[in-house]
N, C-alpha and C positions, 0 to 999 in steps of 0.2 A: 302256237301255245294256247291261243284263245279257243281253238277247236278242240285241243286236248282237254282243256278244262271242261268244256261242254260235254264231251264224251264221258269224262269221269263222273260228272254229275248224273248223267243218264244211267251210268252203271250203278252208282250208289242207289239211285231211286229204285231200280229193279231188284237190287239185292235186298233192300228194306222190304219191298213188296213180297218177295218170296220168303224172306225171314218171317214176316207176319203170318203167312200161311203155315209155316212150320210151328210157330207158337200156337196157332189155332189147332193144329194137329195134336200138339202136346196136351191141350185141354180136352179135346174130343176123345182122345185115346182112353179106352177102359183099362188097358194094360199099362205097364211102366212107360212113362212119357219122356224118359231121360234122353233117348236118341233124338226125338223131335226137338226138344229144347236145345240140345247141343248143336244140332244143325242150325236152328234158328239164331242162336247167339253168335255162332261162327259166321253166318251170312251177315248178321248185323255189324259185326266188327269189320268184316271185309268191306261192307258198304261204307262204314265210317272212314276207313282208310282211303277208299276211293274218293269220298267227298273231301277228305283232307287234301288229297292230291289235286282235286278241282280248285280248292281254295288257294293252294300254293301256286298252281299254274296260272290262275287268273291274277294273282298278286304280281307274278313275274311279268305277265303280258301287259298289265295296266300300269305297273310301276308304283302301285300304292295298294294298301290293304283293301280287299274287295268287300267293304262294308259301308259304302258311301251313298247307296241309293236303296230303294225299297226292295228291289230284287235281291241285291247282294246281302242286305241285312237280314231279310226274312229267310233266305237260304241258309245263312250262317246260324240263325236262330234254330232252324230245324236240325242242323248238324249238332248244335250244343244240346238239344233235347235228346238226341240219340246218345251222345256222350254221357249225359246224366243217367239215362236209362241203363247203359252198359254197366256203369259203376254200381247202380242200385241192384241190378240183376245179380251181380256176383256177390253182393252182400246178402240178399234175401232169397235168391233162387226162385223167383216167382214168374212163371211163364205168362200168367194173365197180364202182368205189367207190360210185357212185350206186345201182346195182342191189342192193347189200347194205346201204348206210347208210340209205337212205330206208325200206325195209321195217322196219328196227329202230326208226327214229323213229316210224313208223306204229304199230308194236306198243306202244311206250311211250304214245302218245297214246290209243290204243284201250284199253289197260290202265288208264290213269288214269280214263277215262270210265266205268269200271265202279264207281267209288267215288262217294260223295255229291258233287254238283256245286254245291250251293247256296252262295251268298255269305253267309258268317257273320261277325259282328263278332269282332274279335280279343280273346282273353283278355288280362288285364293284362300278363302276362309277355311278350307279343309286341308290345305297343304301343310300339315303339321303332324308330328308323331302322336299328338293327343287324339287324333282321329281314331287310330286303332286301339290306343290305350283305353279311351272312354267307351267306345262302341263295343269292342270285344268283351270287356269286363261286364258291361251292362247286359249284353246278349247272354253271356254265361249265367249271370244272376237270374234273369227272368226265365231262362231254360230250366234251371234247378227249381225255381218256384213253380214252373209249369208242371214238373213231375208231381207236385202236391195235388194239382188239378187232376192228373191221371189217376192217382191213388184215390182221390175223393170221388171221382166218377165211378170207379170200380166199387167202392164202398156203398155209394148210394144206390147204384143199380141193384145191388144185392139186398139192401135193407128196405128200400121204399116199396110199399105195398100198393100196387096199382088197382087192387080190388076195392080200395077205399078211396072215395073221392075226397079231394082236398088240395092244398097248395103244393105239397111235396111232389106228388106225381106230375102236376102241371109244370113246376119249375125244372124238374129233372128232364122232362120231355122237351121243354123249351131249350134247355142247354144242348140236348142232342140235335134238336132242329137247327140250332145255330151252326153246329158242325156240318150239317147237311147243306147249309147255305154256302159254306166254303166250296163244296162240290158243285153247287149250282153256279157259283161265280166262275169256276174253272170251265164248266161246260159252256156257259153262255159266252164268256169271253173268247174261248177257243173257236166257237161256232162263228161268231161275227168276224173274228180275225181271219178264219179260213175263207169267208166270203168277201174279204177286203172292204168291209164296210167303212165308209168315211163321210163325215159331214163337217163342214167348216162354218164357223160362226164369227161374226164381228160383234164386239161388245165394248162396254165402257168399264175400264178397270178401276181399282181403288183410288188411283190418282186422277180420275176423270178423263183419262186419255183413251183413244181408240186402241183396241187390241184384237188379236185373233186367236182362236182356239180350234183344235181339230178333235172331233169326237169319233170314237171307233165303236160306239154302241148308240142305238137310237136315243135321242135326247128326251128323257122324261122331265128333267129339269135343265134349264139353260142359264147361261151367264147373264149378268145384269145388262138390260137393254140389248139383249142379243138379237142379231139378225142373221138368218140362215143364208149362206152364200152358195150352197151346193144344191143343184137341181135334183129333183126326184128323191129327196131325203126328207125325213120327218122333222118338222120344226119342234122346238121345245114346248112342252105342255105348260110349264111354269117357269118364269124367270126369277132368279133369286138374287139377293144383295151380293155385292162384290166381295164381302168378307168371307163368303163360302166358296170353296173350290167346287163348282157345280159339276165339272167333268168327273171328278173323283166321286162325288156324292151320287151322280148318275150310275156309276159303276156299282156302288153299294146297293142302290135300289134294285138294279138288275140282278144282283146276287141274291137279294131277298126273294124276288119273284122266282128266280131259278130254284131256290131252296123250297119254296112253297109248292112248285110243280113236282119236284123230286119227292118231297115228303108225301104229297098227295098220291103219287104213283105207288110209293111204298105202302101206304095205308090201303090202297085199293087191292094190292096183292096180298099183304100180310094180314090185314084186318085186325091188327093189334098195334099198340104203341111200340115205338122202337125200343124203349127201355125194357118192355116185356120180352121182346125178341132176343135181347142181349143177355137176359138173366141166366140162361144155361152156360154162357161163357164165364160167369163169375162163380159158378157153383162150388169150385174147389178153393175159393179165396178164404183165407183166414182174416177175419175182420180186424183183429188186433194188429196183425202185420200191416194191413192196408193203412190203418190209422197211424201206425208208427212211421211208415214210409212218407205219408203226407206231412207229418210233423217234422221229421228229420229233414225233409226237402226244404221246408221253410226256414228251419234254424240254420241251414247252410246257405241257402239262396239269399236270405235277407241281408246278411253282412256283405255278400258279394255284390248284390244290387246296390246297397248303400255306397260301397266304394266306387262302383262304376257309374251308376245313375245319378248320384248326388255329388260326392266329393270330387271325382275326376271331372265331372261335368262342370262344376262351379270353378274349378281351377282353369279349365279351358275357356269358360265364359269370361273370366277375368282377363285372360290373355287376349282373346279375340274381340271382346266388346267392352273391355275395361269396367266390368261389373260382375259380381258373383251371381247375382240374381236379377231377373227382369220380368218375371211373371209372364213369360212367353207360354202359349198353350202347352207345349211339350214339357216345359219345366213344371208347370202347375200339375199336370197329370203324373209326372214322375214323383212329385211330392205326395200327391194323393195315394199313389201306389205304396210309397214308403210308409205313410201314416196308417194305411189299412193293415199292412202286414205287421207293423208295430202293435196295433190294436189286437191283431190275431194272437200274437205271442203273449200279450198281457192277459187276454181272456183265457188262453190255454193254461198259463202258468198260475195265475192268481184266482181264477174263477172256476177252473176245472172243466172248461169247455173242450172236451175231447170227444172221440167217436163221431156220431152223426152231426153234432153241432160244428165240430171242427171241419168236417167234410163240406158242409154248406158254406162255411167261411172261405174255404179254399177255392170253391167254385166262383164265389163273388170276386175274390182276389184275381183269379185268372181272367175274369170278364173285364176287370179294370185294365189289366195288362193288354188284353186284345183291343180294348177301345183306344188305348194309347198308341198301339201299333197301327190300327186300321182307321179308327174314327178321327184321331188327331192328325195323322199323316195324310189321310185322303180328303178330309172335309174342311178342317179349320186351317186357314192360312196363318203362317207365323214365321219366325226366324229359322225354324227347322224345315221349312218347305222344300229346301234344296235336297233334302233326304228322300224325296219322292222319285 
């Protein structure tokens, strides 16, 4: 059953990839693009069904909902992004949405696949039905919110004028560079994994006790008072306090370096910013529709996230830790996410912040979501560290 789930995930990945190509064909075609779009959405739905099969098969194989670690959660998040896109596509019939939404879902799935994929038994704290109630609802909420990011990215690529120097071209290009860093992470991690790189360190943990950690990337940052135990491997350039998960931070740093190299290669070939290269892909976009998609995604995603990320989370926290709130890093960033999108809705409804202003806010909101997913999970130690 575990092998079946893996095969179904691979199948979904390639269907999304081919579907992206057909949506690209729909945009590039000078004639009627209906056939390309029909094939693209058909492949997307088939891929979603395959990934749903992966989810069910892995649930059966493991005996619990497959959302208990970073691989499972991020993979499920990617699946919910695809679901949100499918629904929005049938409402708005916008092929450009598929050309941007599917690659982001693909990045999430590929990113997840770089983490341990083994099916492991749940620790006692997770052996409850609140696991799937809380996590699945949260993932669905942030996926719907994520579609506002897709719409905002499309909107800004079309309206931002790169011929004028200023903050707007810089921040849009920085957003695109961040997406390139995901690709850098995938390439770097896969490369060192293929070479069977391994370096073991002994260090002092938060309790002041000796502990051991295994690195699968050369150590740019190492654990507190870390000592390299593996011969012929690079020692840490810098040792950091025990409160920081240095192994995961090391992965983030390598992702950034990989992104810089990839972006540099792209610039050497294209001689233009990535946002300029992507402008032809959004030439058919109706800005009012893009703006509406972004706004509707938030009006739907916000209450879903509120339910899963705050209400269900607090109920489970009361059951598991006998308190509704404890200022754990994950809880804090969930609250920050909620407050930001609440502010977005306030500014949109009462101050008239629509169009470009709304798009920039959607980009910031998704950055907060991604920091919660990556930065908090990978770097900051807390009660939710088991979710890694």
